[in-house]
C-alpha positions, 0 to 999 in steps of 0.5 A: 487472473493474473498474479501481482507482479513482484512491484505490487507484492512488494507494496501490498505487504508495506501497505499490510504493516498495519493491521486495522482490525487488530490494531497493531502496526509492524513499523510504529518504531524505527527499530521496527522499520529497520527489522522489516527492512532487513527482513525484505532484504532492502537494508543490509549493512550496519547502518540503523533506521532514524527517526526522520527516515522513520517518519518518511516511512509512514508518510509514504505508506499513509499516503500509499493506503489512501491512494489504494482505498480510493481504487474502491471508492474511498474519498482519499485524504488530500493531506495524506496524499500530499504528505507522501507526494513529499516524501517520494520526493525524498527518495530521487531515483535514477535510470541507468542504461547499460550495455547488454542490459535492460534499462532500470530504476534504482535509488540515487546513489547518494541516499543513505542505505535507510532512504535507499531501501525506502527508495525500492518502495517507491520505485515499486509504487511508480512502476504500478502507477506507470503500467496502471496495474495500481488499480488491481492493488485495493485496499479493503473498503470494510473500513474494519478490515482495510486489509490490502489485497491484489484484485484478482477480477476480470474487470478489477471491480472486487472491493472487499479481500473477501466476500465471504468475510468482508463482503458479507458484513457490508451486505448484511448491514445494508440489509439490517438498515433497509430493514430499519427503515420499513423497506419491508416486504409485507407478507 
């Protein structure tokens, strides 16, 4: 059971700023996004998150969550995926090569501090995609939950964040539907 790499942990925390079950969004305002980025150590200094960057962030998160839902068989909304791709285009990255240091991806130097912070999220997403590890990061297929989790199963087949809670809900619904449909075994 491989542990989630740092890039997956960052994307997971970012994606889980929406709690479908509780109906909360930790990033529903620019001020909250500012606080979240600072709490993650991604934004420092005096610059504050503006409305355009807030919107960019929400587009990026929505697309990521759609893709993570597709990892459990949900149909992804192509509009949300397209908007996230467009958001990524606004967060260019550069590759640096140094003597005695490993090559690295970093946000383009001309970006504002907020865009650099969002660029770190884009880089984390890219690393997962390129390595194929993105397939282990999934959005719970229980739509009332939709929590993002790291799939530790050997064959990457987990569909629920918790078999005990979400998996049992889904199985109970399927059982009830079979019973209501007249497929009972006669006693």
